[in-house]
N, C-alpha and C positions, 0 to 999 in steps of 0.2 A: 533562171527564173523558175520558181516552183509553182505548180498548179495546186489548187485547193484539193485536199484529199477527198476521195469519194467515200460515200456512206456504204456500209455493208448491211444488206437487209436479208435476214433469215426468215423465210416464210414457212410457218407451221413447223419449226424444228421440233424434233421428237424428244431428244434426250438432253438433259442439262449438261452432261459431260461433253456433248458435241458443241453446245453453245460455248462452253468454256474453252475448248480446244480451238474453236474458230476465233475467239477473242485473243487467245495467245498468238495465233497466226497473224491476226491483224496488227497487234502491237509490235511484233517482230519487224514490221515494215512501216511503222509510223501511222497506222490507221487507228482511229479511236471512235469514230461515229458508228456505233452498232445499233441497228433497229430490228426489233423482233415483232413479227406479225403472228398473233394468235399461237404462241408456243403450246404444244400439247399438254405439258405438265405445269402450265402457268409460269408466272414470273413475279418475284425472283425465285430461282431454283437453287437449293443448297448444293446440288451436285456440280454446278458450274464453276464455283470458286476453286476447288482443288484442281480441276482439269485445266484451269486457266494458267496455272503455274506462275502467279504473280502479275498477270495482266488485269489487276483489280480495277484500274481506272476505266478500262473498257466496259466491264460489267456494271460498275457503279453508275455510269452515265448512259447505260443502254436505255433506249426508249421503246415503249410498248404500244402497239397499234392493233386495231381490230381488223383492218383490211390493208391490202397492198396499196390501193389508191390513197388511203390516208398516209401511209408511210412515205410515199413519194410526192405528196402534195406540194412541198416546197422545193422540189428538185426538178430541174428542166431536162437533164440528160440521164436516161435510164437504160441500163443493159440487163437483159434477162439471160441467166446461164441455163442452158439446156442442151441436150444432145440432139434434139429434134426441132424442126421448124414449126411443127404442129399446124400446118396449113396456113401459117401466117406469112405474108409477103413482106418480110423484113430483111435488112442486110444481115449477113452472118460474119462475125469477126472472131479472131483469135484473141487470147489475153493480151498479146503484144500489140495487136492493132487497136484493141480497146484502150490500152494504156496510152498510146500515142494520141488517140482521139480525145481522151479525157484531159490529157496534158494541154492540148491545143485548142480546146473548146471553152469559151467563156461560160461561167455559171457552174453550180454544183453538179456532181454526177453521183449516181447510185448504181449498185450492182445487186441484182436479185438472185438469191439462191433458194431453191425449193426444198421441200421436205425430203428427208433422207431416202425414203422409199419411193415416193410418188413424184417428186419434182414439182415444178410449177404447173398450175392449171393453164389451159389455153387463154382464158380471160385475163389471167395475171400476166402472162408473157406478152399479151397484146398491149399492155401499158407501156412497154419499152419501145425505144427507137431502134434497137438492134438486138440480135441474138448473139450471145457470147458462148462459143463452143470451144472446149479444150480438145486439141487434136491428140487423142490417145488411141491405144491399140483397139481396133474395132472388135476384136475377138475377146477382149477382156476390159470392159468398161467400168470396172469396180473402182470408183473414185469416191472417197468419203468426203463429208462436208468440209472438214478442216483442210484437207488436201486441196480441194477446189478453191477455198478462200486463200490459201497461201500462194497458190499459183498466180492468181489475179493480183494479190497484194504485192508479190515480188515484182511482177511486170510493171505495176504502177511505180513502185519505188525505183526501179531501174530507169524508167523513162521520164519521171516527173521533172527532172532538171533540164530536159531538152527543149522546153518551150521557147520559141524564138519570137520576140515582139515583132509584129508586122508594122510596116511603115504606113503612114496615112491614117485615115479614119478607122477607128476601132469598130468591129462588127457589133451589132446590137446583141445583147445577151439573150439566150433562149428563155422564153417565158417559164415561170414555175409550172409544175405539172397540174396544179389546181386550175390554172387559167386554161390549159389545154383541155382538161376535163369539162370545163364550162363550155368551151367551143363544141366539143363532141356532143355533149348533152343538148345544146341549143340546136345543132344540126339534126340530131336524132329526132327531137321533138317536131321540128319543121317538116322533116321527111315523113314522119308518122302521120301528121295532120294532112299531108298531101297524098296519102295512100301509097307511098313509095314501097313499103315493105310487103312484097307479094312474090310468091306464095308464102304463107305463114311458116312452113317448115324450113324455109331458107333464111328466115329473118336473123337468127343468131349468126350465121356465116356472113350474111350481108353486113351486119353491124360490125363484125370484126374486120371486114375488108375496109369499111368506111373509117374505122378507128386507125388502121395502119396507114391509110392514105393521108389522114390528117396529122398523124404523129410523125411521119418521116421528115417533113421539111425543116423542123426545128424552128417554129414560129417565134418571133419576139412578142412581147406583150402588146406592143403597138399594132403588129400585124394581126394578132388574134382579135383585138378590138375592132379593127377594120373589117375582118371577115364576119364577125358577129353583126356589125352594122349592115353589111350586105344581106345577111340572112333576114334581119329585121325588115329591111326595105322590100325584099322579095315577098316576104310573108304579108306585109301590108298591102302590096299590089294584089296578091291573090285574094285577100279578104275583101278588098274593094270591088273586085270583079265577080264576087259570088252573087248569084241571083237573090 
């Protein structure tokens, strides 16, 4: 059984050559869904084609987005590649572990790769359900973008035939990321109205913690609808009790 191939999302990539090399690495292992978030030199980039060495189908169908949230809106399972947890309470997995999870989890998956020099911002990594870290030499962490992509793509290719159908009722698929963002925004608005965010200087960290709490379980669309119904009910009770 083959799992649906994950999307590769390059966040603020700097050089067209690096985008092309990443596309080449993707196609080597059967990945074609390339998404670009705010590339520094715009898109399309004439430098990408020669570096792709024939992986034109990946570049031709690459999608361009303004934000990471937009790029993952239709994808329920998101992994953020980074060498640091960035104060986020998220599971940390290797490329092999991520490949097994992607293979065995219903719904589309995506893997985020940050800019060549700066990596992902904390708020961007917080959109993921897990941190994906490549176990490399801690004294020499110089891994370029295409190398990182090819490591992840290889592991997916190696494991994607290992999915075993489960007996009995199929699990509900994870909700698209846009539904999760709706839940997080709804919760944030309700907590803000209740005066939950205090003191103000801790608000960004508190919001990131809430985001990771709500992101971890992998809610289905039905579960998210139920949770939002609970929030609406509690908000209505509070409003009725106001003097």
